[in-house]
C-alpha positions in Angstrom: 68.0 278.6 -14.4 67.9 280.8 -11.3 67.3 278.1 -8.7 70.2 276.5 -7.0 70.8 272.7 -6.9 71.0 272.8 -3.2 68.3 274.9 -1.5 69.2 277.4 1.2 67.0 276.5 4.2 66.7 280.3 4.9 64.7 280.6 1.7 62.4 277.6 2.4 59.3 278.2 4.4 59.0 276.8 8.0 56.2 274.4 7.0 58.5 272.9 4.3 61.4 272.3 6.7 63.2 275.6 6.3 63.4 278.8 8.4 61.6 281.3 6.3 58.6 282.7 8.1 55.4 283.5 6.3 55.8 287.2 6.9 59.3 287.2 5.4 58.0 285.2 2.4 55.3 287.8 1.8 58.0 290.6 2.1 60.1 288.8 -0.6 57.0 288.6 -2.8 56.2 292.3 -2.5 59.8 293.2 -3.2 59.9 290.9 -6.3 56.6 292.6 -7.4 58.3 296.0 -7.0 61.3 294.9 -9.0 59.1 293.6 -11.8 56.8 296.6 -11.9 59.7 298.9 -12.2 60.6 297.6 -15.6 57.0 296.7 -16.7 56.7 299.8 -18.9 59.3 298.2 -21.2 56.9 295.4 -21.9 53.8 297.6 -22.0 55.4 299.9 -24.6 55.3 297.1 -27.1 52.3 295.2 -25.9 49.9 297.7 -24.3 46.9 295.4 -24.7 48.5 292.4 -23.1 47.7 292.6 -19.4 49.2 289.2 -18.3 52.4 290.6 -16.8 50.6 293.3 -14.9 48.0 290.8 -13.7 50.8 288.5 -12.4 52.2 291.4 -10.4 48.8 292.2 -9.0 48.2 288.5 -8.2 51.4 288.2 -6.1 50.6 291.4 -4.3 47.1 290.0 -3.5 48.7 286.7 -2.4 51.0 288.6 -0.1 47.9 290.1 1.5 46.2 286.7 1.8 43.7 287.6 -0.9 44.7 285.0 -3.5 45.7 281.4 -3.4 49.2 280.2 -4.3 48.0 278.1 -7.2 46.2 281.0 -8.8 49.2 283.3 -8.4 51.6 280.7 -9.7 49.3 280.2 -12.8 49.3 284.0 -13.3 53.1 283.9 -13.3 53.1 281.2 -16.1 50.8 283.4 -18.2 53.1 286.4 -17.8 56.0 284.4 -19.0 53.9 283.1 -21.9 53.5 286.8 -22.9 57.2 286.9 -23.4 57.6 283.9 -25.8 57.7 285.7 -29.1 59.5 288.8 -27.8 63.2 289.6 -27.5 65.3 292.0 -25.4 63.9 294.3 -22.7 60.2 293.6 -23.3 60.8 289.8 -23.0 62.9 290.2 -19.8 60.3 292.6 -18.3 57.5 290.0 -18.8 59.7 287.3 -17.3 60.4 289.5 -14.3 56.6 289.7 -13.7 56.2 286.0 -14.1 59.0 285.3 -11.7 57.6 287.7 -9.2 54.3 285.8 -9.2 55.8 282.4 -8.7 57.5 283.7 -5.5 54.2 282.6 -3.9 55.1 279.1 -4.7 58.9 279.2 -4.2 60.4 282.1 -2.4 63.7 281.8 -4.3 62.1 283.1 -7.4 62.5 286.6 -5.9 65.9 286.8 -7.4 64.5 285.7 -10.7 62.2 288.7 -10.7 65.1 291.0 -9.7 67.6 289.5 -12.2 65.2 289.7 -15.1 64.4 293.3 -14.2 68.1 294.1 -14.3 68.4 292.3 -17.6 65.5 294.3 -18.9 67.1 297.6 -17.8 70.4 296.7 -19.4 68.7 295.6 -22.6 66.9 298.9 -22.8 70.0 300.9 -22.3 72.4 302.0 -25.1 75.3 299.7 -25.5 77.7 302.2 -23.9 75.3 302.6 -20.9 74.7 298.9 -20.1 76.9 298.8 -17.0 75.5 302.0 -15.7 72.0 300.7 -16.2 72.9 297.5 -14.4 74.3 299.4 -11.4 71.4 301.8 -11.3 68.8 299.0 -11.4 70.6 297.1 -8.6 70.7 300.3 -6.5 67.0 300.9 -7.1 66.2 297.4 -6.0 68.4 297.4 -3.0 67.0 300.7 -1.8 63.5 299.0 -1.7 64.6 295.9 0.2 62.6 295.6 3.4 64.9 295.7 6.4 63.6 292.3 7.7 64.9 290.5 4.6 67.7 292.7 3.4 70.6 290.6 4.7 68.9 287.4 3.5 68.5 288.8 -0.1 72.0 290.3 -0.3 73.5 287.0 0.9 71.4 285.1 -1.6 72.4 287.4 -4.4 76.0 286.8 -3.6 75.4 283.0 -3.4 73.4 282.8 -6.7 74.9 285.6 -8.8 76.6 283.1 -11.1 73.3 281.4 -11.9 71.6 284.7 -12.3 73.7 285.8 -15.2 76.1 287.8 -12.9 73.7 290.7 -12.8 74.1 291.4 -9.1 
């Protein structure tokens, strides 16, 4: 579970009573897509013919440009997570990252789901003695790509929800 019991109004869109602008929502979606795409090769190495996670990432990027509807994008996220069902470890987490990225179109707070699953994928792909180094490197990679407009928001949200995101941040 990566969603908090009490929603932070900064992560809720203005039209739903929060303060998150549509532009910032789109920035969060693009960042989540970047996080998921970074680890997608871990999934594609074991399931090269299964395009569902890649399609989910493409869907959320298209949504962020106004080219796809939220419901289509959310469905693509569900399909990506379905691709993970019978897998374990890094490939499973990479597919989940793609699915979480796509559902950011529906609920912005899934951005941390994409980021957290990407970290879990990187850690799972690392040798046991390199797990912590892999976690730190993936976090650095993600933070280096945070758009300035949402950087403080995401970093505060990571601190707030780290415990429900497997303490990966």
